[in-house]
C-alpha positions as CSV (number, residue, x, y, z in Angstrom):
1,M,-22.6,-10.9,-23.4
2,A,-20.2,-9.9,-21.3
3,Y,-19.0,-12.2,-19.1
4,R,-17.8,-10.8,-15.5
5,L,-14.6,-11.0,-13.7
6,S,-14.9,-11.4,-10.1
7,R,-13.3,-8.3,-8.2
8,R,-11.1,-10.8,-6.5
9,S,-10.0,-12.2,-9.8
10,L,-9.5,-9.2,-11.5
11,A,-7.3,-8.3,-8.2
12,R,-5.0,-11.5,-8.7
13,H,-4.8,-11.1,-12.2
14,S,-3.7,-7.7,-12.1
15,A,-1.4,-8.7,-9.0
16,E,0.1,-12.1,-11.7
17,Q,1.0,-8.9,-13.9
18,L,2.8,-7.6,-11.1
19,L,4.9,-10.0,-9.8
20,A,5.1,-10.9,-14.0
21,G,7.2,-7.4,-14.6
22,V,4.4,-5.5,-16.4
23,S,5.3,-2.1,-15.6
24,Q,2.8,-0.5,-13.3
25,K,1.3,1.5,-15.4
26,T,-0.1,-0.8,-17.9
27,V,-1.4,-2.6,-15.6
28,L,-3.9,-0.3,-13.8
29,E,-4.7,1.6,-17.8
30,Q,-6.0,-2.3,-18.6
31,V,-7.8,-2.2,-14.9
32,A,-9.4,1.3,-16.0
33,A,-10.8,0.0,-19.3
34,Y,-12.0,-3.0,-17.3
35,L,-14.0,-1.1,-15.4
36,I,-15.0,2.3,-17.0
37,E,-16.3,-1.3,-19.7
38,S,-18.1,-3.3,-17.8
39,H,-19.7,0.1,-15.2
40,R,-17.7,-0.6,-12.6
41,I,-15.4,2.0,-11.6
42,K,-17.2,2.0,-7.9
43,E,-15.1,-0.7,-6.8
44,L,-11.6,0.8,-7.7
45,E,-10.8,1.8,-4.6
46,L,-11.4,-2.3,-3.1
47,I,-9.6,-4.0,-6.3
48,V,-6.5,-2.1,-4.7
49,Q,-7.1,-3.3,-1.8
50,D,-7.2,-6.5,-2.8
51,I,-4.6,-6.1,-5.1
52,I,-2.8,-4.7,-2.3
53,A,-3.8,-8.3,-0.4
54,Y,-2.2,-10.2,-2.6
55,L,0.7,-9.0,-3.8
56,A,1.2,-9.4,1.1
57,K,0.2,-12.9,0.6
58,Q,3.1,-13.5,-2.3
59,G,5.1,-11.7,-1.0
60,T,5.7,-8.2,-1.8
61,V,4.7,-5.3,0.4
62,V,4.3,-1.5,0.0
63,A,4.1,0.6,3.4
64,N,3.7,3.7,3.3
65,I,5.7,5.9,5.2
66,T,3.9,9.6,6.6
67,S,6.6,11.7,8.8
68,A,7.8,14.8,9.0
69,F,11.0,15.5,7.0
70,D,12.7,13.1,4.3
71,L,14.4,10.0,6.1
72,S,17.9,9.0,5.9
73,D,18.9,6.3,4.0
74,A,19.3,4.2,7.1
75,T,15.9,5.1,8.3
76,N,14.2,3.1,5.4
77,K,16.7,0.3,5.8
78,A,15.6,0.3,9.0
79,L,12.2,0.2,8.0
80,K,12.2,-2.6,5.6
81,Q,13.8,-4.5,8.4
82,F,11.2,-4.2,10.3
83,I,8.6,-4.0,8.7
84,A,10.3,-7.9,6.6
85,E,11.0,-8.7,11.0
86,K,6.5,-8.4,11.2
87,T,5.0,-9.2,8.0
88,G,8.4,-11.7,6.3
89,A,7.2,-10.2,2.8
90,T,11.1,-10.6,0.5
91,D,10.3,-7.7,-1.7
92,I,9.3,-3.9,0.5
93,T,8.1,-0.6,-1.5
94,L,9.0,2.2,1.0
95,T,6.3,4.8,-0.4
96,E,7.1,7.7,1.3
97,T,4.8,10.9,2.4
98,I,6.5,14.1,3.6
99,D,3.5,15.7,6.1
100,P,5.0,18.8,8.7
101,S,1.4,18.3,10.3
102,V,3.2,15.2,12.0
103,L,6.0,17.1,13.8
104,G,8.3,14.1,14.2
105,G,8.7,10.4,14.1
106,V,7.4,8.1,11.5
107,K,3.7,6.8,10.8
108,V,3.7,2.6,9.0
109,E,0.8,1.8,7.0
110,L,0.9,-1.9,5.7
111,P,-2.3,-4.0,4.3
112,G,-4.0,-4.4,7.4
113,Q,-1.7,-2.8,10.0
114,E,-0.6,0.4,11.1
115,L,2.1,1.6,13.4
116,D,1.5,5.7,14.3
117,T,4.9,6.9,16.0
118,T,3.6,10.6,15.0
119,I,3.7,13.1,17.5
120,I,0.6,14.5,16.7
121,R,-0.8,11.1,17.7
122,K,1.2,11.1,20.8
123,L,-0.3,14.8,21.7
124,T,-3.5,14.1,20.5
125,H,-3.5,11.3,22.6
126,L,-2.7,12.8,26.1
127,R,-5.0,15.6,25.2
128,A,-8.0,13.0,24.9
129,K,-7.4,11.5,28.2
């Protein structure tokens, strides 16, 4: 009988590989192969969240940024500084998504946190009052 890794052990191992410089593609292929082989594919989303949380504890944060338009280099720099101050992270990666439906402003999604200053959120909030 094959040894079954816990979800958190698998996430920790994957995060440590990423921190050691192993390519994301390689790590994801390894995780996918293990999950398929062990019939645990339904745990994928939880494992990804655990990897992100572990990386954040180690000072590496991946922030998802949603805006209506491409952000300038100055704005990206300011966002990284803001995220560093809020999280204490030393290595910050911004993943940008352009979504014209937000109209303006930005939405910043961090592990366990979210800041939404988009115009569509403000309009929705006003409409609810």
